[in-house]
Backbone as a printed PyTorch tensor [residue, N CA C, xyz], in Angstrom:
tensor([[[-115.6500,  107.5220,   -6.2040],
         [-115.5660,  108.9030,   -5.8290],
         [-116.8830,  109.3230,   -5.1810]],

        [[-116.8160,  110.0770,   -4.1080],
         [-118.0100,  110.5230,   -3.4100],
         [-118.2030,  112.0160,   -3.6140]],

        [[-119.4570,  112.4130,   -3.7530],
         [-119.8350,  113.8160,   -3.8000],
         [-120.9430,  113.9990,   -2.7820]],

        [[-120.9930,  115.1260,   -2.1230],
         [-122.1010,  115.4300,   -1.2260],
         [-122.6860,  116.7620,   -1.6470]],

        [[-124.0010,  116.8610,   -1.5850],
         [-124.6510,  118.1280,   -1.8700],
         [-125.9620,  118.1970,   -1.1270]],

        [[-126.4700,  119.3940,   -0.9930],
         [-127.6990,  119.6190,   -0.2540],
         [-128.7750,  120.1200,   -1.2050]],

        [[-129.9980,  119.6800,   -1.0010],
         [-131.1380,  120.1110,   -1.8030],
         [-132.1470,  120.7480,   -0.8590]],

        [[-132.5240,  121.9720,   -1.1430],
         [-133.5190,  122.6430,   -0.3280],
         [-134.7900,  122.7730,   -1.1400]],

        [[-135.8880,  122.3070,   -0.5680],
         [-137.1870,  122.4330,   -1.2150],
         [-138.1860,  122.8530,   -0.1550]],

        [[-139.4430,  122.9630,   -0.5420],
         [-140.4590,  123.3500,    0.4300],
         [-140.6590,  122.2570,    1.4830]],

        [[-140.0890,  121.0690,    1.2380],
         [-140.1830,  119.9810,    2.2020],
         [-139.0290,  120.0050,    3.1890]],

        [[-138.0930,  120.9300,    3.0210],
         [-136.9590,  121.0300,    3.9330],
         [-135.6540,  120.8770,    3.2010]],

        [[-134.5900,  120.7280,    3.9810],
         [-133.2490,  120.6220,    3.4270],
         [-132.8030,  119.1710,    3.5150]],

        [[-132.4820,  118.5560,    2.3990],
         [-132.0370,  117.1770,    2.3540],
         [-130.5680,  117.1440,    1.9710]],

        [[-129.7910,  116.3140,    2.6450],
         [-128.3870,  116.1320,    2.3260],
         [-128.2380,  114.8280,    1.5600]],

        [[-127.5610,  114.8710,    0.4220],
         [-127.3780,  113.6950,   -0.4240],
         [-125.9020,  113.3840,   -0.5640]],

        [[-125.6130,  112.1300,   -0.7950],
         [-124.2600,  111.6860,   -1.0760],
         [-124.3000,  110.8660,   -2.3550]],

        [[-123.4520,  111.1920,   -3.3000],
         [-123.3390,  110.4040,   -4.5160],
         [-122.1170,  109.5150,   -4.3540]],

        [[-122.3370,  108.2300,   -4.4330],
         [-121.2710,  107.2530,   -4.2830],
         [-121.4280,  106.2260,   -5.3930]],

        [[-120.5340,  106.2380,   -6.3630],
         [-120.6250,  105.3960,   -7.5470],
         [-121.9530,  105.6710,   -8.2500]],

        [[-122.8750,  104.6950,   -8.2990],
         [-124.1040,  104.8780,   -9.0460],
         [-125.2960,  105.2160,   -8.1720]],

        [[-125.1060,  105.4160,   -6.8940],
         [-126.2440,  105.6220,   -6.0110],
         [-126.2790,  107.0380,   -5.4640]],

        [[-127.4530,  107.5950,   -5.4300],
         [-127.7030,  108.8670,   -4.7740],
         [-128.3680,  108.5060,   -3.4580]],

        [[-127.7190,  108.7800,   -2.3540],
         [-128.2210,  108.3510,   -1.0570],
         [-128.6990,  109.5740,   -0.2830]],

        [[-129.9640,  109.5580,    0.1010],
         [-130.5230,  110.6380,    0.8970],
         [-130.0780,  110.4050,    2.3350]],

        [[-129.3400,  111.3610,    2.8920],
         [-128.8070,  111.2040,    4.2360],
         [-129.8660,  111.4610,    5.3170]],

        [[-130.9820,  112.0800,    4.9650],
         [-132.0740,  112.2720,    5.9130],
         [-132.9200,  111.0230,    5.9630]],

        [[-133.7880,  110.9200,    6.9260],
         [-134.6240,  109.7320,    7.0970],
         [-136.0370,  110.0090,    6.6120]],

        [[-136.5790,  109.1120,    5.8090],
         [-137.9750,  109.1440,    5.4120],
         [-138.5990,  107.8770,    5.9780]],

        [[-139.6050,  107.9950,    6.8110],
         [-140.2720,  106.8380,    7.4010],
         [-139.2620,  105.8740,    8.0270]],

        [[-138.2670,  106.4320,    8.6950],
         [-137.2750,  105.6790,    9.4600],
         [-136.3660,  104.8060,    8.6120]],

        [[-136.2620,  105.0640,    7.3350],
         [-135.3040,  104.3150,    6.5290],
         [-134.6550,  105.2510,    5.5150]],

        [[-133.4570,  104.9040,    5.0790],
         [-132.7390,  105.7260,    4.1120],
         [-133.2440,  105.4120,    2.7140]],

        [[-133.4820,  106.4560,    1.9310],
         [-133.9510,  106.2760,    0.5640],
         [-132.7490,  106.1440,   -0.3610]],

        [[-132.6800,  105.0850,   -1.1290],
         [-131.6280,  104.8910,   -2.1220],
         [-132.2410,  105.0460,   -3.5020]],

        [[-131.6670,  105.9170,   -4.3040],
         [-132.2200,  106.2150,   -5.6170],
         [-131.0840,  106.2490,   -6.6270]],

        [[-131.2730,  105.6470,   -7.7780],
         [-130.2550,  105.6790,   -8.8200],
         [-130.0190,  107.1190,   -9.2530]],

        [[-128.7620,  107.4710,   -9.4180],
         [-128.4030,  108.8570,   -9.7290],
         [-128.2610,  109.1100,  -11.2280]],

        [[-128.7820,  108.2570,  -12.0530],
         [-128.7440,  108.4700,  -13.4980],
         [-127.3410,  108.3990,  -14.0640]],

        [[-126.6000,  107.4400,  -13.6410],
         [-125.2500,  107.2740,  -14.1470],
         [-124.9670,  105.7910,  -14.3220]],

        [[-124.3590,  105.4490,  -15.4250],
         [-123.9930,  104.0510,  -15.6400],
         [-122.6350,  103.7630,  -15.0260]],

        [[-122.0530,  104.7270,  -14.3830],
         [-120.7560,  104.5750,  -13.7380],
         [-120.3960,  105.8730,  -13.0560]],

        [[-119.1260,  106.1120,  -12.9070],
         [-118.6700,  107.3240,  -12.2470],
         [-119.0080,  108.5480,  -13.1040]],

        [[-119.4570,  109.6150,  -12.4550],
         [-119.7400,  110.8520,  -13.1820],
         [-118.4240,  111.4700,  -13.6330]],

        [[-118.3200,  111.7890,  -14.8910],
         [-117.1390,  112.4380,  -15.4410],
         [-117.5070,  113.8820,  -15.7510]],

        [[-117.2070,  114.7710,  -14.8300],
         [-117.5860,  116.1690,  -14.9970],
         [-116.5860,  116.8960,  -15.8820]],

        [[-117.0850,  117.8880,  -16.6190],
         [-116.2640,  118.6850,  -17.5160],
         [-116.6690,  118.4490,  -18.9550]],

        [[-116.3720,  119.4090,  -19.8090],
         [-116.6650,  119.2600,  -21.2250],
         [-118.0820,  119.6420,  -21.6210]],

        [[-118.8100,  120.2370,  -20.7190],
         [-120.1740,  120.6640,  -21.0160],
         [-121.0950,  120.4280,  -19.8340]],

        [[-122.0780,  121.2920,  -19.6930],
         [-123.0510,  121.1610,  -18.6100],
         [-123.7130,  119.7930,  -18.6700]],

        [[-123.9780,  119.2190,  -17.4970],
         [-124.6260,  117.9200,  -17.4230],
         [-125.8760,  118.0220,  -16.5480]],

        [[-126.8410,  117.1590,  -16.8270],
         [-128.1100,  117.2000,  -16.1080],
         [-128.5980,  115.7990,  -15.7930]],

        [[-129.3290,  115.6790,  -14.6800],
         [-130.0510,  114.4550,  -14.3660],
         [-131.3290,  114.8260,  -13.6470]],

        [[-132.2310,  113.8460,  -13.5380],
         [-133.5230,  114.0530,  -12.8830],
         [-133.6040,  113.1250,  -11.6820]],

        [[-134.0850,  113.6640,  -10.5860],
         [-134.2330,  112.9290,   -9.3330],
         [-135.7130,  112.8580,   -8.9810]],

        [[-136.2250,  111.6570,   -8.7350],
         [-137.5950,  111.4940,   -8.2560],
         [-137.5530,  111.3260,   -6.7470]],

        [[-138.1910,  112.2270,   -6.0330],
         [-138.2200,  112.1600,   -4.5800],
         [-138.9740,  110.9140,   -4.1210]],

        [[-138.5460,  110.3080,   -3.0210],
         [-139.2990,  109.1810,   -2.4720],
         [-140.5590,  109.6340,   -1.7190]],

        [[-140.6600,  110.9330,   -1.4550],
         [-141.8210,  111.4350,   -0.7240],
         [-143.1000,  111.2270,   -1.5250]],

        [[-144.1510,  110.8660,   -0.8380],
         [-145.4720,  110.6440,   -1.4380],
         [-145.4300,  109.6170,   -2.5730]],

        [[-144.4600,  108.7030,   -2.5170],
         [-144.3650,  107.6300,   -3.5060],
         [-144.3740,  108.1900,   -4.9350]],

        [[-143.5260,  109.1880,   -5.1600],
         [-143.5080,  109.9270,   -6.4330],
         [-143.4090,  109.0280,   -7.6570]],

        [[-142.5350,  108.0330,   -7.6350],
         [-142.3470,  107.1740,   -8.8090],
         [-143.6390,  106.4680,   -9.2060]],

        [[-144.4680,  106.1260,   -8.2440],
         [-145.7410,  105.4820,   -8.5420],
         [-146.8090,  106.5100,   -8.9310]],

        [[-146.8340,  107.6310,   -8.2180],
         [-147.8680,  108.6410,   -8.4490],
         [-147.6670,  109.3850,   -9.7740]],

        [[-146.4120,  109.5770,  -10.1650],
         [-146.0810,  110.2820,  -11.4140],
         [-145.3520,  109.2840,  -12.3050]],

        [[-146.0810,  108.4010,  -12.9400],
         [-145.4520,  107.2880,  -13.6420],
         [-144.9070,  107.6620,  -15.0240]],

        [[-145.5010,  108.6200,  -15.7010],
         [-145.0380,  109.0100,  -17.0400],
         [-144.7270,  110.5000,  -17.0380]],

        [[-143.4540,  110.8420,  -17.2100],
         [-142.9940,  112.2220,  -17.1210],
         [-141.8410,  112.4470,  -18.0910]],

        [[-141.5450,  113.7120,  -18.3250],
         [-140.3650,  114.0670,  -19.1310],
         [-139.8940,  115.4640,  -18.7300]],

        [[-138.5820,  115.6500,  -18.8200],
         [-137.9510,  116.9420,  -18.5550],
         [-137.1200,  117.2840,  -19.7790]],

        [[-137.4110,  118.4270,  -20.3930],
         [-136.6900,  118.8680,  -21.5830],
         [-135.8140,  120.0520,  -21.2180]],

        [[-134.5360,  119.9600,  -21.5680],
         [-133.5520,  121.0150,  -21.3340],
         [-133.2320,  121.6370,  -22.6890]],

        [[-133.1330,  122.9630,  -22.7660],
         [-132.7990,  123.5920,  -24.0460],
         [-132.0300,  124.8900,  -23.8330]],

        [[-131.1910,  125.1820,  -24.8140],
         [-130.4570,  126.4470,  -24.8730],
         [-130.1590,  126.7020,  -26.3410]],

        [[-130.6570,  127.8210,  -26.8850],
         [-130.4570,  128.1100,  -28.3020],
         [-131.0270,  127.0130,  -29.1750]],

        [[-130.1960,  126.4660,  -30.0940],
         [-130.6330,  125.4040,  -30.9980],
         [-130.4760,  124.0040,  -30.4050]],

        [[-129.9140,  123.9020,  -29.1970],
         [-129.6790,  122.6000,  -28.5790],
         [-130.8200,  122.2350,  -27.6250]],

        [[-131.2490,  120.9750,  -27.6380],
         [-132.1990,  120.4840,  -26.6300],
         [-132.0490,  118.9720,  -26.4920]],

        [[-132.4230,  118.4750,  -25.3160],
         [-132.4180,  117.0420,  -25.0460],
         [-133.3780,  116.8020,  -23.8910]],

        [[-133.8110,  115.5660,  -23.7170],
         [-134.8020,  115.2330,  -22.6880],
         [-134.3990,  114.0030,  -21.8960]],

        [[-134.8940,  113.9680,  -20.6670],
         [-134.8440,  112.7820,  -19.8190],
         [-136.2920,  112.4750,  -19.4910]],

        [[-136.6710,  111.1970,  -19.5760],
         [-138.0710,  110.8500,  -19.3310],
         [-138.1850,  109.5690,  -18.5160]],

        [[-139.4060,  109.2430,  -18.1630],
         [-139.6810,  108.0070,  -17.4300],
         [-139.3520,  106.7710,  -18.2630]],

        [[-139.2140,  106.9180,  -19.5760],
         [-138.8120,  105.7870,  -20.4230],
         [-137.3540,  105.4040,  -20.1890]],

        [[-136.5210,  106.3780,  -19.8200],
         [-135.1140,  106.1480,  -19.5100],
         [-134.7210,  107.0910,  -18.3730]],

        [[-135.2420,  106.8410,  -17.1600],
         [-135.0640,  107.7940,  -16.0630],
         [-133.6350,  107.9240,  -15.5660]],

        [[-132.7670,  106.9830,  -15.8820],
         [-131.3780,  107.0620,  -15.4360],
         [-130.4650,  107.7350,  -16.4570]],

        [[-131.0540,  108.2580,  -17.5170],
         [-130.2700,  108.9650,  -18.5280],
         [-129.6150,  110.1920,  -17.8930]],

        [[-128.3840,  110.4110,  -18.2780],
         [-127.6850,  111.6270,  -17.8760],
         [-127.3090,  112.3670,  -19.1480]],

        [[-127.6420,  113.6250,  -19.2110],
         [-127.3600,  114.4280,  -20.3990],
         [-126.0450,  115.1760,  -20.2030]],

        [[-125.2100,  115.1580,  -21.2220],
         [-124.0470,  116.0400,  -21.2660],
         [-124.1640,  116.8830,  -22.5250]],

        [[-124.1000,  118.1920,  -22.3410],
         [-124.2190,  119.1080,  -23.4740],
         [-122.8980,  119.1530,  -24.2450]],

        [[-122.9500,  119.6360,  -25.4870],
         [-121.7140,  119.7800,  -26.2750],
         [-120.9550,  121.0470,  -25.8710]],

        [[-120.3340,  121.0080,  -24.6940],
         [-119.5200,  122.1050,  -24.1630],
         [-120.3100,  123.3910,  -23.9100]],

        [[-121.6020,  123.2510,  -23.5940],
         [-122.4270,  124.4160,  -23.2760],
         [-122.4090,  124.7100,  -21.7800]],

        [[-122.7280,  125.9380,  -21.4270],
         [-122.8920,  126.3250,  -20.0320],
         [-123.8200,  127.5260,  -19.9940]],

        [[-124.2330,  127.9110,  -18.7970],
         [-125.0980,  129.0830,  -18.6440],
         [-126.4830,  128.6980,  -18.1710]],

        [[-127.4710,  129.4570,  -18.6270],
         [-128.8680,  129.2480,  -18.2430],
         [-129.5620,  128.4260,  -19.3290]],

        [[-130.2690,  127.3930,  -18.9130],
         [-131.0120,  126.5180,  -19.8150],
         [-132.4900,  126.6060,  -19.4620]],

        [[-133.3330,  126.6050,  -20.4780],
         [-134.7730,  126.5190,  -20.2470],
         [-135.1090,  125.0700,  -19.9400]],

        [[-136.0720,  124.8710,  -19.0390],
         [-136.5300,  123.5090,  -18.7640],
         [-138.0490,  123.4710,  -18.8180]],

        [[-138.5430,  122.3480,  -19.2690],
         [-139.9800,  122.0820,  -19.3070],
         [-140.1900,  120.7290,  -18.6510]],

        [[-140.9640,  120.7160,  -17.5580],
         [-141.2130,  119.5000,  -16.7960],
         [-142.6830,  119.1450,  -16.9790]],

        [[-142.9280,  117.9380,  -17.5150],
         [-144.2980,  117.5580,  -17.8550],
         [-144.6310,  116.1650,  -17.3440]],

        [[-145.9240,  115.9200,  -17.1620],
         [-146.4300,  114.5820,  -16.8680],
         [-147.5490,  114.2670,  -17.8420]],

        [[-147.7230,  112.9770,  -18.0910],
         [-148.8050,  112.5400,  -18.9590],
         [-150.0230,  112.3030,  -18.0870]],

        [[-151.0690,  113.0590,  -18.3360],
         [-152.2960,  112.9420,  -17.5550],
         [-153.0270,  111.6640,  -17.9330]],

        [[-153.2800,  110.8350,  -16.9370],
         [-154.0020,  109.5920,  -17.1850],
         [-155.4470,  109.8170,  -17.5700]],

        [[-156.0300,  110.9120,  -17.0710],
         [-157.4470,  111.1440,  -17.3440],
         [-157.6890,  111.7370,  -18.7310]],

        [[-156.7250,  112.5340,  -19.2350],
         [-156.9330,  113.1780,  -20.5410],
         [-156.0180,  112.6340,  -21.6350]],

        [[-154.9450,  111.9320,  -21.2520],
         [-153.9980,  111.4210,  -22.2430],
         [-153.1600,  112.5170,  -22.8780]],

        [[-153.0790,  113.6880,  -22.2320],
         [-152.3000,  114.8050,  -22.7590],
         [-151.1520,  115.1350,  -21.8050]],

        [[-150.1090,  115.7370,  -22.3660],
         [-148.9910,  116.1900,  -21.5540],
         [-149.3700,  117.4940,  -20.8770]],

        [[-149.1120,  117.5590,  -19.5680],
         [-149.4220,  118.7590,  -18.7840],
         [-148.1600,  119.2090,  -18.0640]],

        [[-147.9370,  120.5120,  -18.0560],
         [-146.7340,  121.0470,  -17.4470],
         [-146.8290,  121.0160,  -15.9230]],

        [[-145.7660,  120.5530,  -15.2700],
         [-145.6650,  120.5310,  -13.8150],
         [-145.1140,  121.8860,  -13.3720]],

        [[-145.7310,  122.5290,  -12.3830],
         [-145.2350,  123.8320,  -11.9350],
         [-144.0250,  123.7000,  -11.0100]],

        [[-143.1900,  124.7430,  -10.9610],
         [-142.0490,  124.7250,  -10.0430],
         [-142.4920,  125.0150,   -8.6090]],

        [[-141.7120,  124.5110,   -7.6590],
         [-141.9250,  124.8840,   -6.2640],
         [-141.4460,  126.3200,   -6.0760]],

        [[-141.8630,  126.9440,   -5.0060],
         [-141.4420,  128.3070,   -4.6940],
         [-139.9080,  128.3630,   -4.6630]],

        [[-139.3500,  129.3290,   -5.3530],
         [-137.9040,  129.4890,   -5.4100],
         [-137.2620,  128.8680,   -6.6350]],

        [[-138.0030,  128.0560,   -7.3710],
         [-137.4960,  127.4870,   -8.6200],
         [-138.3120,  128.0350,   -9.7810]],

        [[-137.7450,  127.9460,  -10.9690],
         [-138.3800,  128.4910,  -12.1680],
         [-138.1860,  127.5090,  -13.3190]],

        [[-138.6930,  127.8320,  -14.4760],
         [-138.5470,  126.9740,  -15.6520],
         [-137.2140,  127.2320,  -16.3430]],

        [[-136.1580,  127.3070,  -15.5320],
         [-134.8040,  127.4290,  -16.0410],
         [-133.8460,  126.8770,  -15.0010]],

        [[-132.6780,  126.4810,  -15.4940],
         [-131.6520,  125.9250,  -14.6130],
         [-130.2980,  126.3840,  -15.1230]],

        [[-129.4140,  126.7000,  -14.2070],
         [-128.0680,  127.1140,  -14.5700],
         [-127.0910,  125.9810,  -14.3690]],

        [[-126.0820,  125.9390,  -15.2380],
         [-125.0600,  124.9080,  -15.0980],
         [-123.7980,  125.3590,  -15.8250]],

        [[-122.6660,  125.3140,  -15.1210],
         [-121.3810,  125.5990,  -15.7390],
         [-120.8970,  124.3760,  -16.5100]],

        [[-119.9390,  124.5740,  -17.4070],
         [-119.4780,  123.4780,  -18.2720],
         [-118.7070,  122.4000,  -17.5170]],

        [[-118.3090,  122.6750,  -16.2830],
         [-117.5940,  121.6970,  -15.4640],
         [-118.4770,  121.1300,  -14.3510]],

        [[-119.8080,  121.2770,  -14.5030],
         [-120.7360,  120.9100,  -13.4280],
         [-121.8790,  120.0270,  -13.9150]],

        [[-122.6200,  119.5090,  -12.9430],
         [-123.8610,  118.7720,  -13.2020],
         [-124.9450,  119.4070,  -12.3440]],

        [[-126.1160,  119.6270,  -12.9250],
         [-127.2580,  120.2090,  -12.2240],
         [-128.4110,  119.2210,  -12.2450]],

        [[-129.3480,  119.3960,  -11.3280],
         [-130.3990,  118.4150,  -11.1240],
         [-131.7760,  119.0640,  -11.1030]],

        [[-132.7470,  118.3440,  -11.6740],
         [-134.1630,  118.6780,  -11.5260],
         [-134.7790,  117.5940,  -10.6620]],

        [[-135.4430,  117.9960,   -9.5910],
         [-136.1230,  117.0470,   -8.7180],
         [-137.6250,  117.1490,   -8.9000]],

        [[-138.2960,  116.0150,   -8.8610],
         [-139.7570,  115.9830,   -8.9940],
         [-140.3200,  115.3060,   -7.7490]],

        [[-141.3600,  115.8940,   -7.1800],
         [-141.9990,  115.3150,   -6.0020],
         [-143.5130,  115.3320,   -6.1770]],

        [[-144.1570,  114.2200,   -5.8380],
         [-145.6210,  114.1560,   -5.8570],
         [-146.1530,  114.9510,   -4.6760]],

        [[-147.2760,  115.6080,   -4.8800],
         [-147.8860,  116.4040,   -3.8140],
         [-148.6840,  115.5470,   -2.8440]],

        [[-149.2240,  114.4360,   -3.3220],
         [-150.1380,  113.6370,   -2.5130],
         [-150.1530,  112.1970,   -3.0020]],

        [[-150.5100,  111.2750,   -2.1200],
         [-150.7160,  109.8850,   -2.5310],
         [-152.1840,  109.6350,   -2.8670]],

        [[-153.0280,  110.6630,   -2.7030],
         [-154.4580,  110.5420,   -2.9990],
         [-154.9560,  111.8420,   -3.6470]],

        [[-154.4810,  112.1350,   -4.8690],
         [-154.8410,  113.4130,   -5.4980],
         [-156.2700,  113.4020,   -6.0330]],

        [[-156.8580,  114.5910,   -6.1540],
         [-158.1740,  114.6620,   -6.8040],
         [-158.0460,  114.3080,   -8.2860]],

        [[-159.0910,  113.7470,   -8.8830],
         [-159.0370,  113.3930,  -10.3090],
         [-158.6690,  114.6020,  -11.1730]],

        [[-157.7600,  114.3850,  -12.1140],
         [-157.3550,  115.4300,  -13.0470],
         [-156.3370,  116.4110,  -12.5100]],

        [[-155.9160,  116.2490,  -11.2600],
         [-154.9580,  117.1920,  -10.6620],
         [-153.5570,  116.9660,  -11.2230]],

        [[-152.7830,  118.0370,  -11.2950],
         [-151.3520,  117.9290,  -11.5720],
         [-150.7260,  117.6920,  -10.2050]],

        [[-150.4470,  116.4550,   -9.9010],
         [-150.0580,  116.0350,   -8.5610],
         [-148.5490,  116.0740,   -8.3580]],

        [[-147.9010,  117.1610,   -8.7390],
         [-146.4500,  117.2270,   -8.5670],
         [-145.9580,  118.6650,   -8.6840]],

        [[-144.7710,  118.8690,   -8.1820],
         [-144.0070,  120.0980,   -8.3610],
         [-142.5730,  119.6840,   -8.6540]],

        [[-141.7720,  120.6230,   -9.1360],
         [-140.3620,  120.3240,   -9.3350],
         [-139.5240,  121.4310,   -8.7260]],

        [[-138.2590,  121.1150,   -8.4990],
         [-137.2930,  122.1050,   -8.0490],
         [-135.9960,  121.8790,   -8.8090]],

        [[-135.1360,  122.8710,   -8.7790],
         [-133.8520,  122.7780,   -9.4790],
         [-132.7090,  122.9710,   -8.4900]],

        [[-131.6250,  122.2850,   -8.7400],
         [-130.3850,  122.4840,   -7.9900],
         [-129.3020,  122.7890,   -9.0100]],

        [[-128.9010,  124.0520,   -9.0380],
         [-127.9150,  124.4990,  -10.0120],
         [-126.5070,  124.0950,   -9.5330]],

        [[-125.6830,  123.6340,  -10.4690],
         [-124.2980,  123.2780,  -10.1680],
         [-124.2230,  122.4070,   -8.9100]],

        [[-124.9940,  121.3380,   -8.8860],
         [-125.0420,  120.4470,   -7.7160],
         [-123.6760,  119.8130,   -7.4450]],

        [[-122.9660,  119.4640,   -8.5030],
         [-121.6200,  118.9020,   -8.3850],
         [-120.7370,  119.5550,   -9.4280]],

        [[-119.5190,  119.9080,   -9.0580],
         [-118.6050,  120.5560,  -10.0030],
         [-117.2130,  119.9770,   -9.8830]],

        [[-116.5100,  119.9810,  -10.9900],
         [-115.1070,  119.5650,  -11.0440],
         [-114.2650,  120.8320,  -11.0100]],

        [[-113.2110,  120.8230,  -10.2010],
         [-112.3190,  121.9920,  -10.1450],
         [-111.7240,  122.2290,  -11.5300]],

        [[-111.6240,  123.4950,  -11.8890],
         [-111.0760,  123.8180,  -13.2130],
         [-109.6130,  124.1400,  -13.1280]]])
């Protein structure tokens, strides 16, 4: 099954296609197509609760520049995380929907402490998702040569990136 969706960030508008387990960026980065795992061990089964995944942008070699990270999703008494330890994890909530708080962090190599990554303009520390949809948090490195101690990343959110008809 194929899904297509668009992600708008301060870097522009990117068109993505989800086909089986691959998230394919339809735009060109350095004259080649970026293929990134979409955090699914198979076909996405939408419905039964809001779902979330994390996307690492290929820009500025994000996976290398931001090697240890975590994104925590929460609503009321429920919370779950996706991290660099299991970056292909996909979260499905227990039939929840609405607005979820998110906390996006990286482990600072210089201090050994978790530091919060700020959102890009237009995104906030929350994400919306209906119970029949999947939403995404994207992380992008700001530079391939950051100053020491810098938080070298921003994140953005895509609410209801993919939905199943109800």
